[in-house]
N, C-alpha and C positions, 0 to 999 in steps of 0.2 A: 210748650214746656221744653226746656233745654235738656237734652239727654246726653249728647256726645261730649267728649272731652275736647275743650277748645285749646288751641295752641296760638301763642303770640309770637310772631316772627318780627323781631326788632329791626332786622336789617331792611325789611320792606314795609314795616309798620302795618302788619296785617293781623287780623283776628278772624279765625274760621270757626263757625259753629254749626251744629246740626241738631235736629230734634224730632218731635212727634209728627210734625207736618211734612217729613220726608224731604225737606229742602235744606241744602247746605248754603250758608250765607257767608260772604267775605266782607269784612268790615275794616274801616280805617278807625283805629282806636281814638283818634282825635276828632272824628266826625261821626258820633254815634247815632245820629238821627236817621240815616238811611244806609243800607248796605251798598258797597261798591260793586258787588257781583252776586249773582244767584245761580246756584248749580242745581239743576233739576234732573231727576232720572231714577232715584231710588223708589221702590214700591213698598217699602216698609220703613218704620222709624229708624233714623240714623243713630247708631249706637257708638260709633268711634270715628274720629277725624284726626288725621295727622298731616302736617305740612312738612315736606321734604324740600328745604330751600336749596340744597345742592342740585337737585334735579328740577326744581321749579314745578313740583307736582304736589297734589293733594290726594291722600289715600283715605278712603272712607269705607265703612262697613255698616250694613243695616241689620235689622233684627232677623231677616230671612237669610242671613249668612251670605249675602251678595257683596262682593268687593268691587269697588270702582276706583279708577285712577283718573284724576282731572288735571288739566293744564291750567296753571295759574294765569297765564297771559291771555289765552283765548277763552277761558272758562268753559271749555269743551271737554267731553268725556273721551279719554284716550282708549280705555278698554274696560270691559265688564267681565268679572269672573263669577259665574253663578255657582250656587251650592252644588248643583249637579256636576259641573265641570271640575270643581275643586274637591268634591267628595266630603265637604264639611257638613256634618249633621249634628243636630241637637241644639240646645239653647246656648246662645253666646254669653259667656261669663267674663271674658277678658280678651283684650287685643293689644298688640304692641308691635310697632314697626322698628326693625333693626337696620340702621343705615349702613353698617359695615357690610354684611352679606346681602343687603338690599332684599330683605325678606320680611314678610308679615307673619307674626306668630299669633295664632288664633287658638283660644281655649274654649272648647264646648264640653261635650262628654269625653272627648279626646283632645290631644294637643296636635294642632296642624302647623306645619311650617311651609309657607308659600314663598318660593323663590320668584321674584318678579324680574323677568327677562325683558329688557328693552331692545327690540330688534332695530337694526340699522335701517334707515330710510333707503329703499331701493333706488338706485340711480337709473335714469331713463334710458341711458345708452347701454346698459348692461342687460344681457339676455338671461332670463330665469326660466327654468323648466317648471319649477314649483315655487310657491310662496314660502315654504318651510324646507328645512334640510332634507335631502333625499336619503333614505336609509337603505334602499335596495332597488334593484332593477333587474329584469330578465328579458331575454329574447325568445319569442315564440316562433319557431320555424314553420309551424303549420299555417299560420295566418300572416307571417312576416310582420309581426307587431313587436314593439318594445313596450313593456309594462313597467311602470315605476311607481313607487310609493314614498310618501313623505311622512314626517313626524305628526302632521295634523290628521293622519288616517285618511288621506286622499289618495285614490288610485287613478292614474292617468294611462291611457292607451295611445301609443304613437305609431304612425306609419313609418316603418323602418326605411323605406326607399326614398321618402321625401322629407321626413321630419315633422310633418303636420300632426296635430292632435286629432285622434279619432273619437275618443269619448273619455269621460271621467265619472267617477262616483265617489261620494264622500261618506264619512261616518261609518267606515267598514267595521271597525271594532268599537263603536260608540265613542266614548271620551278617551279610550286607550289608543296608544300609537301602534303602528305596524312595525314589526321587527324583522320579518323575513317573508319570502314568497317563493313558490315553485309552481310548476305545471304538472298536470297528469300526463300519462304516456301518450295520449292522443292529442294533447295541446288544446283541448276544447274547454278545459276547466282550470281555474286559477285557485291555488291554495295559499292562504295568508296566515301568518301567525302574529300574535299581538302580545302586548304587555298585560292584557287581561287574562292570560293563561289558556286561551282557547285558540283552535284553528278553525278556519272557515273555508268552505269550498264554494267557488263562485262560477257562475256563467258570466265571465267578465265582459262579454259583449253588451249585455243589457244591465249588469250590476245586480243580478238576482242571486241571493244567497241560497245555495242548495242544501248544504249540510253544515252543522256545527259540531266540531270534535272537541270534547272536553271530558275530564274525569271528575269524580265527585269530591275529591279531596280539595284542600285549599289551593286556589288557583295561583300558580307561580308563572312568572314571565317565560314565554317561549322565545328562545334565542335563535334557533335555526331549525329547518325542516327540509326533508327531501322526499321525493316520490320514487318508489322502488317496486320492482316486480320480482317475487321470490316464488319459484315453482308454480308459475302461472297465477300466483296470487298477487294482487296489487295492494299496496299499503302505503300509508303516509307515516313517516318516522319523524318524531319531533323530540327535541331536547331543550333543556332550559334550566331554570333555577331549582326545579324539584330534584335534580341530580339523577334522574331516571331516564331510561330510553322508552318512550311511549310509542307503541305500534298500533295504528288504526287501520284495520283492513277496509279496503274500498270495495264494497260488494254492490254491484250494479242493481241487484234485485231488492236491496234494502232501501226503502223509501222513508225511513225514519229521519226526522230532521236532526235529532241529537244522536251522536254516537260516542261510545266509550272505548277506551283503549283495551288492548288485550292484556292478559296477566303478564307481569314483569318476568323477564328471564331470571333464572335462579342465580346465574353468575353475576347478573347486574345487581341483584339484591345483596349478595354476599361479598363480592369482590369488585363492585362497580366504583364509580367516581365518588369521591368524598367532598368535592366542591362543585360549584355550579358548572354545568356543561355549556360551552360556548359555541361549539361548531360540530357539524356532522358531515361526512363525505362518504360516498358509496363507490364501490368498484364491482359491477356485476361480474359473475352471477351471485356471489355469496359474501363478499367482504364489505364491512362497514367500519369506519373509523370515527371516533369521537374524541374531543379534547376538552379540558376543563380549565378552570381559573388557576389551579395550582400547578399547571404545566404538565399534567399527566395525559398521555395519549393511549387509548385502548383500541385495539383492532378486534372486531367481532366477526364471528361466523353467523350470518343472519339465519341460515337454514336451521341450525341446531340451537342457536342462542348462547353458545359457549364463547368464552374469551379466547382469542387466538394468541395475542401477545400484548404486553404492556410496556410502554416507553415513557421515559422521564426526561424532560428537557434539561439541558445543562444549566448550572447556576448562573446568575447575571455576572457580567465581567467586573473585574476590579475597577474601582474608581467611580462606580455609580453610587447614587444617593440611596442609602439604606435606612434613612431615618423613619420612613413610613413602611419599611419592609420591601423586599425585592419583589418586583412584578414578574412573575413567571407564567402569566396567562398565555394560552395558545388559542387563538381565535380563527386561524386559517389552516386548512388542510387540503392537499391535492394528491391524488394517486397518479403514479406513472404506470398506466395500464398496460403498455406494451411490455414492460419488464415483469409483469405479474403472470405472464403466460408460463414461465418456467418457475415452478414452485421451489426448486432447489437453487435458484440463483442467489448469489451473494451481492448483487448490485443494489443500489438504492432504489426503492420503489414507492416512497412516500415523502412528500415535502410538507413542512410546517413552518410557521413563523415562531419566533422565540423571543426571549428577553433582550433588551438593548438593541432592538431593530435587527436582530439576527434572523437568518434563514437556515433551517436544519434539513438535511437529507438523511433518511432512515432506510435501513435494510430490514426486511420482514422475514426473510428465510435464511437458512444456514446460520442461525443465531442472530436474533434481532438486535439492533444497536445503531448508534450514531455513525454515519459515514462522513459527513461534511457539515461545516458550520461556518458561515461567513455573513458579513453585514453589507447590504447593497448601498445604503445611504451613508454619506460622509458624516451627516449630523446624527446618525443612529436613530433615525425616525422609525417608529414601529411599522412593520409591514402589515397592511390592512387588506390586501387582496393578492391571491395566487391563482393563476390559470396556466395551463400547459397545452401546447398544440396537440393535435390528434396523434401525431407520430412521436411525441415526447422529444422533440428536437429543440424547442424553444420554451422558456419559462418567462412569463410576464409577471412582474412583482410590482405592486402599488404600495405606497406608503402614506403616512399621515400628513405629509406636506404636499401631497398632490402629484408626486412624481411617479412615473412608470418606467421601470428598468427591465430591459430585455436581455436574457442570458442564453448562450448556446449550451445546452445540457445533453446533447446527443451522445457524447462519449463520457459525460461527467458521472462519476460514481459507479462506473461499471466494473472496475477492478478493485474495489475496496475503498479504504480511507483516502480522502482527498484533503490536502493541506492548504491548497489555494482555492480561491473563488473561480467559478467558471468564466469563460471569456465573455466580455460584454459586447452585445450586438449594437444596442442603441439605448437611449433614454431620453425622455422629454417630460415637460411639465404639463399635466393634463388639467389640473384644478388648483385652486388656491387654498383648498382645505382638504381634509382627509377623504381619500377615495373609499367609498362604502361598498361598491360593487365593481367587479371587473369580469368581462366575458368576451370570448372570441366568437366571431360570427363569420359565416361564409367560408368555412374551412380555414379560419385563422387569418384571413386577409383583412378583416375589419375588427376593430377593438371597440367595445361598448364599455363606458365608464359612467359612474354616478358619484356624487360627492355631497358632503355637508354644506357646500357652497350653493346648494339649491339648483344644480344643473345636472343634466344628463347629456353626454356628448358621444360622438362617433369619431374614430381615428382610423387611419390606415395602419397596417401592421408595422410600418416604420415611423409612425408618429406624425404623419401629415394630417392636419386638422380638416375634418369634413364639415362639422357643424354642431350646433347646440339645439336640442329639441326645444321647440317653442320660438325659434327665431322667425323674423318676418318673411325672409326669403327662403323658400324651400330649396332643397338640393335634389339632385339625382345621384344616388349612391354609385351608379354604374358609369357616371360621366365625371371624370376628375376635374374638368373645367368648371363645374358647378360647385366644387368644394370651396371651403374657406381658405385652404392652403394657397399661398404661403403665409397668409395672415394667421394670427393667433387671437384668442379672446383678449379683450382689452385689459381685464383684471389680471390675467397672467402676464401680459406684457409689462404692466406697471408694478407688479408685486416685487418687493426687494429680494425674495428668495429665488426669483427667476433670473437673477444676474448670472452671466456665464462664469463658470469656475475657472480660476487662474491662480497660480501660486502668488502672484503679486497682490491679488485681491483677498486671498485667504489669510494673510498675516500682515501685521504692521511692521515687520522687520524691514530695514532699509534694503534697497534693491541689491546692493552688493553683498548683503548677508542673508539672502533668501533661503538658501538650501541648508539642510541639516549638516551636522558635523560628520566628517568621514570617520569610519570605524578605524581605530588604531589597534595595533598588536598589543598583546599583554606585555607589561613590563616597560613599555615605552611611554614617554611623556606626551600627553595630548597637546597638540599644537593649537594655538589660538586661531580661530577662523579668520580673524581680521588682522593677523600679524603681517606686517609689510616685509618685502624681500630685503635681505641684507645687501648693503652697497658699500663700496670702498669709502674710507674716510677721506674727506677733502684734505689737501695738504696743509692748508693755512690754519692758524689758531682760530680765526673767525669762523672758518668752516666747521671746526670742532664744536664751537658754541651752537651753530645752527643745527648740527646733527643731534646734540644733546636735547635741544628744545624740540626737535622733531620726534625723538624717542618718547619724551614726556607726553607730547600731544597724541602720539600713536597709542601709548598705553591707556590714555583716557578714552580714546576712541574704541579700543578693544574692550575696555570695561563696559562701555556703553552698549556695544553690540552683544557682549556676554549677557547683560541683564535683559535685553530684549529678545534674546534667542531662547529663553527658557521654554516658551511654548513650542518652538520649532524642534527642540530636542526630543519631544515626545513623538516625533514623526520619523522613525528610523529609516523609512524608505526614501527620504530625501537625503541627498549628499551635497555637501557644501564645497564649492571650488574656492581656492585661495583667491584673495583679492589681488588684482594686478596693480600694485602701487608703482608710481614712477621710481626710477632709480635714484633720483635726488628728491628729497622732501620739498614739496611745494610750499614756500613761505615767502612772505613779503617783509622786507626790512626797510627801515627809514634811513636815509643818507642825507647829510647836509650838502647841498649843492651851492657852489659859489656863483654869484651873479656874473654872467658873462654876456656882454652885449655882442650880438651877432649883427654885422652889417649886411644889408641886402638891398638890392634895388627893387623899387616898386615896379611890378610888371605892367607893360603897356597893353591895356585892354583893347586898344584899337587894332593890334596885330592879331590876325586870326590864328587860332591854335595855341595861343599863349596860355600858361598855367594860371588859373585864378587864385591859387593858394600861395602864400609867401613861402619862399625857400629859405631854410636855415642852413647856416654854415658852421662847421666845427672850428673852434679856435685852436691855437697851438697847445694851450694848457689842457683843453678838453681831450685832444688827441693823445697827449702824454699820459693822462690818468685813465684812459679807457681800457688798455690791456690789463692793468692791475685789477680794475673793477670786474672785468669779465672773468678773471680767475676766481674771484670770491662769489660771484653771483650764481645761483642755481640755474639761471636762465642763459648761461653763457652761450649755449648752442643756438640760441634764438636771437642774440643781439645783432643788429645790422652792422655792417662794416661802413665806416664813414670814409 
């Protein structure tokens, strides 16, 4: 019995059907006797079939809510989405494929919207640390391990000194992905947070789950977590979509598998965040900072649970697209711990990212407020990672395009408000996608980074490439000869964004009109950047005609430059030098030349050293007309003497 909706694809003359026998058949409408293909794999009657001719795929769904994607050319199954993985429960009533968003809309007791992502085929010459985008990674100094997690809820443990994989375990949060991780104070246990709203404590060497931390309310995604010691009490602090600060005490004598959070702070309930909390950062012994989606930053006293101060990020810069509302989210925080020793200091003590790819420096004492605000990326890419060296001398900033920028902040923000950005030390391209984690190792001499491009990499402090975890050839982190430097990963080398920056490459303005216009005094007329220098008029009438034509051509050229310099005008830091035009307009004119036969002897090729080219002689008529032509020609200074 035929149950599924059949689709006719006229471009390929195909008819696809499915039914109670759990088999999908592909037919040629003009040859109905036998199917041209049979697709087997469903374990329940097929209820829905759709042919996506743009992708050359068949989407099917069976009565057990299992979705399968088939390839029309090979008749093989590309992927299977079970009901447990998709979360679809209940009796299937309707199903519809939407080609625009490439999603499958399924109606049971609820309405499900499945986005179908088609991953790119991995290239054999590219090194990948994970098969899925890496969401976080951390360094464990106790065992000298690097632990990384990907969206598929897979945890991998790497040897820091060689880059070899030590172990891995999968399904850490079931079908939910991992969002954050940290270590306890001893480094022996791993703490992970997931989209299922719970935290888990692992003995990550063998992949055994020791404890599960969760509350009884509706489970909301955990965005960030940290492990902290407060008055000799150890606790895990987690923040996320529930907009509350959840504190779980880590009691060694408590052997219960499930643990609940402590009661919420009163200030958190009354004056806490109104939007989802995205980030948490600690500064022992008692300061904790959290930031939310609406750009609000709150600094807490962990000992008392009281709010210390509240900061609000500046509004997005003018010129940004506000059609979907300004994005003021703050997802990165970093304390300048050496400056917090003086509680009455007016210097900047906290760094955060901001809207439009900006970075903000905040003072927390002597009246909290904004000290500095600058944008590291020329393309205003959102800052996705902030780490500071132990002495608060250098700040490493990573962005969504995979770049890492290093700034000298040793003296920055110490005396109050700063109007300029700090001095740039260096910058390099670390990944071809957004950097998700950034950490300094070995006293700041090694940089650890991970990205959505599925890689985890090591770099020296000045950007020398050490290697990618998972590569075939191990490295010795203490032997620079074993590093990948001066080579860089192939995808970075070939990515268009990795092209060196130069003013000629940043604009399409002609070479002579690259720089911006010079600033003019008020009340004076602005001079055209492509205006030629004024020269004396030639004495002859024909020369006046040449100059008039030259001025017309120059005005057209100036208008051309004026139109193409609109984008350059928005860059006031550029200054435009005047074009160095010749003193006489370069033009070619046509003249009628009388035919003059010049007599010459044919050279004797038998004589050594004779000239192989014919020699021309000027006639008397030509010699008489030459001085007058030289006066009228703009190239008079270059005409040869006969």
